[in-house]
N, C-alpha and C positions, 0 to 999 in steps of 0.2 A: 368346635369353633372354626377349625380350618376348613371343614367341609362346607360350613355356612358361608365363609368368605369366598370359597371357590364357586359356590352356587351364585352368590351375588355378583362376583366378577364375570362368571359365564353369562348371566342374564344381561349385564351391562354390555358385554361384547356383542351379544345378539342384538340388543337395542341399537348399538352403534352401527352394526352391520346393516340392519334394516333401514336405519336413517340414511346411511351412505347409499344404499340401493335406491331409496326414494329420491335422494338428491341427484343421483346419476340419471334416473328416469326423467326427472323434471328438466335436467340439463339437456338431455337428448331431445325432449319435446320442444324446448326452447330453440335448440339448434335447428330442428326440423322446420319450425315456424319461420325462423329467420331465413333459412335457405329458400323456403317457398316465397317469402316476400321479396328476396333478392331476385329469384327467377322471374317473378311477376314484373318487377321493375325493369329488368333487362328486356323482357318481352315488350313491355310498354314503350321503352326507349327505341327498341328495334322497329316496332310497328310505326311509331311516330316518324322515325328517320325514313322508313320505307315510304310512308305516305307523303312526306315532304319531297323525297326524290321523285316519286311518281307524279306529284303535282308539278314539279319543275319540268319533268320530261313533257308532260301534256301541255304545259304553258309554252315551252319552246316549240313543240310540234305545232301547236295552234298558231303561234306567231309566224313560223316559217311557212308551213303549208297553207295556212289561212291567207297569208299575203299573196302567195302564188296563185291560189284559187281565185282570189278577188281580181287579180290581174287577168286571169283567163276569162272571167265573167265580163270584164270591161272591154276586152279585145276580141271577144268571140265574133265570128262573122255571121252566125245565125242564132236565132232565139233558142234552138235546140241545143247548140253547143254551150251557150251561156247557162241554160237550165241544168245541163249535166254537171257543170262546174259548181253551180249553186247547190245542187243536191249533194254532191260530195262534201262541200263545205259544211252543210248542215249535218251530214253524217259525222264529220269530225267533231263538230260542236256537241252532238249527242254523246259521243264517246267521252269527251271531257266531262260533261254533266253527269254521266253515269258513274264515272270514277269518283265523283264528289258525292254521289248518293243523293242527288237533288230530289226532294220529295214533291208530291203534287197530288191533287185530287183529280177526278175524272173531268170536272169542269175546267180546271187549269190546263190539262192536257188537250182537251178539245179546243180551247181558246188558242193554244199555241199552234195546233194543227191548222186551224182556220186561218190564222194570221199568215202562216207559212204558205198555205195553199193560195191565198189571195195574192200574195207577193209574186209567187212563181207564175201563176196563171196570167196575172196582169202583164208581167214582163213578156209572156208569150202571146199576148193579145187574145186571151181566151176568157170568156165571161164565167164568173163563179156564182152559182145560186146555192146558198147554204140554208138548209131547213133543219131546224133542231126542235124536237118535240118538247112540250112543257113537262115539268115534273119528272125529269130524268134524275135518278139518284146520283149523288155526288160523293162516292166513297173515295178514300185515299187509294192510290194505285202504287204498287211496288215499282221500283225503278225499271226492272226488266219488263213489266207489263206496259209501262209508258213507252219504253223504247220500241217494243214490238208493234204497238199501235201506230206510233209515228212512222216506222219504217214501212209498214203495209200501205198506209195511205200515201206516203211519199212515192213508193214504187208505182202505185196505181196512177198517180198524177204524172209521173215520168212517162208512163206509157201513153197517156192522153196527149202530152205535149210533143213527144218525139215521134210517135207512130200513127196516132189516130187522125191527125189533121182536123181536129175538132174546133168548133167555134164556141162551145160552151160546155161546162161541166156542172152537173147538179149533185149535191151531196145531201143526203138525208140521214139524220141521226134519230133513232127511235129506241124505245124500251119495250120489249115484248117477251112475255113468258120468262121473266127473270134473266133475260139476255139483252145485252146492248147490240143494236143492229145498225150497221152503217151501209149505205148504198151510194155508190159513186157511178153516175151514168153520164156518158158523153154522147155527143151527136156526130161523131166522126166515123172512121172505119173500125171494123172489128179488130181488136188487138190481142185477144186472149190467145196464149200459146203455151208452150212447155219449155220456155227458156229458163235461164238461171234466175231471173227476177221473179218469174211466176213460181218456180219451185221454192224460192226463198219466202215468198208470201205465204205459201201453203205451210211451210215449216213454222213460220212465226205464228200463224193461226193455230197450229197444233200446240205451240208453247203457251198460247192463251187458253187452251182447252176449248177452242172454238172451231168454227168451220168457215171456209171461204169458197165461193164459187163464182163463175163467170157466165153470164147469159147475154142474150141480145137485148140492147137497150130499146126503150120505147121510141127513140128518135133514130133508130138504125145503127147506133154505135154499140158500145160495150157497157154492160152493167156489172160492176163488181159488188158482191154482197158479202159482208163480213158479219158474223154473229158470234158472240162469246159471252160466257157468264161473268158477271161482276163478282167481287168478293162477297162472301156470305153476309147476309144482313143488309145488303145495299138497298134492297127494296123496302 
């Protein structure tokens, strides 16, 4: 009888021990989940605070530098000086837009580029002829792709305004062999060189997995040809 009681008592102790181990394991799992949730909330709060602070800095930067650049535009003594300030102001706005992850399709980006080009060239008294082929695909572009495309065209227009002494600029946008092709041709002096702006354009073309080259324009000026592939499935 005593042996039977001891056996029952031993089995009960083993069952209690197993139950205690299971409860400890469940408790540990619960603590792990709670710790993961706490860490995730802290990261979210930190990222939100960082984003808010970054937005505040960009807003202050835009208000301060933007106002000064606008002042330079209005007080510039030459169209070239005004355009330089205008281009820097647009670079600043691009930086703010990029920080916010502003989305856009190819058509949106081209429309923005066309509007900016028209404004800058008109201020410099240079005619713009914009030719855009029909049925060009309209895929969404990543923010960095949009930025590179904007900066390449902006630098090409800067060279036309500041150095070419051109009277007109023709822009052609086409779609060939699964690549977007842009041609910017002015009727001024040849401006292709190996300066910082040109090197930056080459680097941005590489970031687009594309190619850029400078040739003599049909009107004696400079032709800039940019070709790069659009995202897969764009055609």
